[in-house]
C-alpha positions in Angstrom: 128.4 105.6 92.5 131.1 103.0 91.8 134.5 104.0 90.4 137.5 101.9 89.6 140.7 103.6 90.7 144.3 102.6 90.2 146.5 103.1 93.3 149.7 101.5 92.1 151.0 98.7 89.9 148.3 96.0 89.7 146.4 97.8 92.5 142.9 98.5 91.2 140.1 99.2 93.8 136.4 99.5 93.3 135.3 102.4 95.5 132.2 104.3 96.3 132.2 108.0 95.4 129.8 110.9 95.1 128.5 111.5 91.6 130.4 114.2 89.7 128.7 117.6 89.3 128.8 118.9 85.8 130.6 122.2 85.4 129.9 124.9 82.8 129.5 123.4 79.3 129.6 119.9 80.8 126.9 117.2 80.7 126.5 114.2 83.0 126.8 110.8 81.2 126.0 107.3 82.5 128.8 105.2 81.1 127.6 101.9 79.5 130.8 100.5 78.0 134.5 101.0 78.2 137.2 99.1 76.3 140.5 98.2 78.0 143.2 99.7 75.9 146.9 98.8 75.7 147.7 102.1 77.2 145.4 101.3 80.2 147.5 98.1 80.6 150.7 100.2 80.7 149.1 102.3 83.6 147.9 99.1 85.3 151.3 97.3 85.1 153.7 100.2 85.4 151.7 103.0 87.1 152.5 105.2 84.0 153.0 105.4 80.3 155.8 107.2 78.5 156.8 110.2 80.6 153.5 110.3 82.5 153.5 108.8 86.0 150.8 108.1 88.5 150.5 111.0 90.9 147.2 110.1 92.6 144.6 107.3 92.4 143.4 107.5 88.8 140.3 106.3 87.0 141.4 104.6 83.8 139.4 104.2 80.6 139.2 106.3 77.5 137.4 104.0 74.9 133.9 104.8 76.1 130.3 105.5 75.4 127.2 106.2 77.4 123.8 107.9 77.8 123.3 111.6 78.7 121.8 111.6 82.1 120.3 115.1 82.3 119.6 118.3 80.4 118.3 118.9 76.9 120.0 115.8 75.5 118.8 113.5 78.3 118.5 109.9 76.9 120.9 110.6 74.0 123.4 107.8 73.4 126.9 109.2 72.8 130.5 108.4 72.2 132.8 110.1 74.7 135.7 111.8 73.0 138.5 111.4 75.6 140.5 114.4 74.4 139.8 117.9 75.7 142.0 120.5 74.0 142.5 124.0 75.4 141.1 125.5 72.1 143.4 128.5 72.5 146.9 127.3 71.6 148.5 127.3 68.1 147.9 123.6 67.6 144.2 123.7 68.6 143.6 126.8 66.4 145.3 125.0 63.5 142.9 122.0 63.9 145.5 119.7 65.6 143.7 119.3 69.0 145.4 116.0 69.6 148.8 117.8 69.7 147.6 120.4 72.2 150.3 120.8 74.9 147.7 121.5 77.5 145.4 118.6 76.5 143.4 116.7 79.1 142.9 113.1 78.2 140.6 110.7 80.0 142.4 108.2 82.2 145.7 109.9 81.8 147.8 112.0 84.2 145.5 114.1 86.4 142.2 113.5 84.4 140.0 110.7 85.5 138.7 108.4 82.8 135.4 106.5 82.2 135.7 103.3 84.4 133.0 104.6 86.7 129.2 104.8 86.6 128.9 108.5 85.8 131.2 111.1 84.2 130.8 114.9 83.8 132.3 115.7 80.4 132.2 118.7 78.0 129.2 118.6 75.7 131.4 119.4 72.7 133.1 116.0 73.3 129.9 114.0 73.4 129.1 112.7 69.9 125.6 111.3 69.2 125.6 107.8 67.8 123.1 105.8 65.8 120.7 103.5 67.5 122.0 100.6 65.4 125.3 100.5 67.3 125.6 98.5 70.4 127.2 99.9 73.6 130.3 97.8 72.8 130.4 99.2 69.2 130.3 102.7 70.6 133.3 102.0 72.8 135.2 100.7 69.8 134.8 104.0 67.9 137.8 105.5 69.7 140.4 102.8 68.8 138.9 102.8 65.3 139.5 106.6 65.2 143.2 106.0 66.2 143.6 103.6 63.3 141.8 106.0 60.9 144.1 108.9 62.0 147.2 106.7 61.3 145.8 105.7 57.9 145.3 109.3 57.0 148.9 110.1 57.9 150.0 107.2 55.7 148.0 108.4 52.7 147.3 104.9 51.3 146.4 104.9 47.6 144.4 102.3 45.7 146.5 99.4 44.5 149.3 99.9 47.0 150.7 97.2 49.3 150.5 97.6 53.1 152.1 95.9 56.1 150.6 95.9 59.7 153.0 94.6 62.3 151.1 94.0 65.5 147.6 92.7 65.3 145.8 93.8 68.4 142.5 95.6 68.0 144.1 98.7 66.4 146.2 96.6 64.1 143.1 94.7 63.0 141.3 98.0 62.3 144.3 99.1 60.3 143.9 96.0 58.2 140.3 96.7 57.5 140.9 100.4 56.8 143.8 99.5 54.4 141.5 97.2 52.4 138.8 99.9 52.5 141.4 102.4 51.1 142.1 100.2 48.2 145.2 98.3 49.2 145.4 95.1 47.2 148.1 93.4 49.3 148.0 93.5 53.1 150.6 91.5 55.0 150.6 91.2 58.8 152.5 89.7 61.8 151.9 89.1 65.5 153.5 87.0 68.2 150.1 85.4 69.1 148.5 82.7 66.9 144.9 83.8 67.6 145.8 87.3 66.5 147.4 86.0 63.3 144.1 84.2 62.6 142.1 87.4 63.4 144.3 89.3 60.9 143.4 86.9 58.2 139.8 87.2 59.1 140.1 91.0 59.0 141.3 90.9 55.4 145.1 90.4 55.5 146.2 88.6 52.3 149.1 87.0 54.3 149.5 86.9 58.1 152.3 85.0 59.9 153.7 84.5 63.4 156.8 86.5 64.4 159.8 84.2 64.1 162.8 86.3 65.1 162.9 88.1 61.7 162.7 84.9 59.7 159.1 85.8 58.7 160.3 88.9 56.8 161.5 86.9 53.8 158.1 85.1 53.5 156.2 88.3 53.6 158.6 90.0 51.1 157.8 87.2 48.7 154.1 87.8 49.2 154.6 91.3 47.8 156.4 90.0 44.8 159.7 91.2 46.2 158.6 94.8 46.0 158.0 95.3 49.7 155.2 97.4 51.1 154.4 100.9 50.1 153.1 101.7 53.7 154.1 99.9 56.9 152.4 100.4 60.3 154.2 99.5 63.5 151.3 98.7 65.8 152.9 96.6 68.6 155.0 99.1 70.6 158.1 96.9 70.1 161.4 97.6 68.3 161.2 94.2 66.6 157.9 95.3 64.9 159.5 98.6 63.8 162.5 96.7 62.4 160.1 94.6 60.4 158.3 97.7 59.2 161.6 99.2 57.9 162.8 95.9 56.5 159.6 95.3 54.6 159.1 98.9 53.5 159.8 99.5 49.8 162.3 102.3 48.8 160.6 105.7 49.2 157.9 104.0 51.3 156.2 105.3 54.4 156.5 103.9 58.0 153.9 105.0 60.5 154.7 104.3 64.2 151.4 103.7 66.0 152.5 101.5 69.0 153.6 102.9 72.4 156.8 101.4 73.7 156.8 100.6 77.4 160.2 102.2 78.1 159.5 105.4 76.1 162.3 104.7 73.7 162.3 103.4 70.1 165.2 102.4 68.0 165.8 101.0 64.5 168.5 100.4 62.0 169.1 103.8 60.6 171.2 102.7 57.6 168.3 100.6 56.2 165.8 103.4 56.6 168.2 106.0 55.2 169.3 104.0 52.2 165.6 103.4 51.3 164.8 107.1 51.7 161.9 106.2 54.0 159.4 108.7 55.4 158.8 107.9 59.1 155.8 109.4 60.8 154.6 109.1 64.4 150.9 108.9 65.0 149.4 110.3 68.3 145.9 109.2 69.2 143.4 110.7 66.8 142.0 114.1 65.7 138.3 114.7 65.6 137.4 111.7 63.4 134.2 110.5 65.2 131.8 111.5 62.4 134.0 109.6 59.8 134.4 106.4 61.9 130.6 106.4 62.6 129.9 106.5 58.9 132.4 103.8 58.2 130.7 101.5 60.7 127.2 102.3 59.5 128.2 101.6 55.9 129.6 98.3 56.9 133.1 99.2 55.7 134.6 98.3 59.2 133.4 95.6 61.6 134.1 96.9 65.1 132.1 94.2 66.8 134.5 91.5 65.6 137.3 92.7 67.9 135.3 92.5 71.2 135.9 89.0 72.6 134.9 89.5 76.3 132.5 91.8 78.2 132.1 92.1 82.0 130.3 94.2 84.5 132.5 96.6 86.4 132.4 94.4 89.5 134.3 91.8 87.5 137.2 94.1 86.8 139.8 91.7 88.2 138.9 89.0 85.6 138.7 91.7 82.9 142.1 93.2 83.5 143.7 89.7 84.0 142.3 88.6 80.6 143.4 91.8 78.9 146.9 91.7 80.5 147.4 88.1 79.4 146.5 89.1 75.8 143.7 86.5 75.8 141.2 87.1 73.0 141.2 90.6 71.5 139.3 93.4 73.2 137.9 93.3 76.7 135.0 95.6 77.5 133.7 96.6 81.0 130.2 97.8 81.6 130.3 100.4 84.5 126.5 100.9 84.8 125.8 97.2 85.6 
């Protein structure tokens, strides 16, 4: 089978390998679609992310779906939950599998991901999906789950105002979910004009280009001078976090979703302190596939709108170059073609 392995910064190689052999409680899945995530781009450009570094050639990819290849569920289309908790630690037993200290995550550290034709994965992490979803739709359930987890942390209430600062695919999903949660004012920023336009299309009541902080006054006016009740930093940049804190209303909530490339985040403490802000950090997601599937089926979130390019696995160089250049929105690879 074909696998796409990362050997070093910018060094991806398509290699031939033996198909994986499912272990106990695992099933073999033929992978049909994988989204290239911002975290994959960190690995691609920097050979790591946060405090995790490349220790061996690694298969990237955690936004994935496929078809069960063998066993009782043969032919079943599934979403591949990338997170495998130990199911024994205090966090797992408390229902916080995403915070498991022994977690294995697809395409991260020592655990190969889904940019290959076949994967052997625990059956408990293979979630059946409706036939109405395309393969690309299924791959987008994971980033939608990340956005839903962040929205749940924020606790958006109907009638509130929300800011999303960083409008990549997860930021765009945050906009849609904020509107679905009843937010009446949703303001957004990004450094790329086409993402600002996408934010407006996703439901932002006001979306503007980042302008060195000058845009903050314009967005504050959009909220009637009140600021936003909930702000999401979704760019992995300190500037976006500063905007979140600057736009957050007193006693508001700021949720940090983005991942900084240097594993450090800073902000003006006095502003946050004087406003009495609640600051939360969002990590991946936590068993929300059933909920995101229902949201997509009900038409409350349009996942298809964020996919702007799709390539067979053999065209990985073009796909990663497009994603790294931030052209379009989401790039999807099709490993089984």
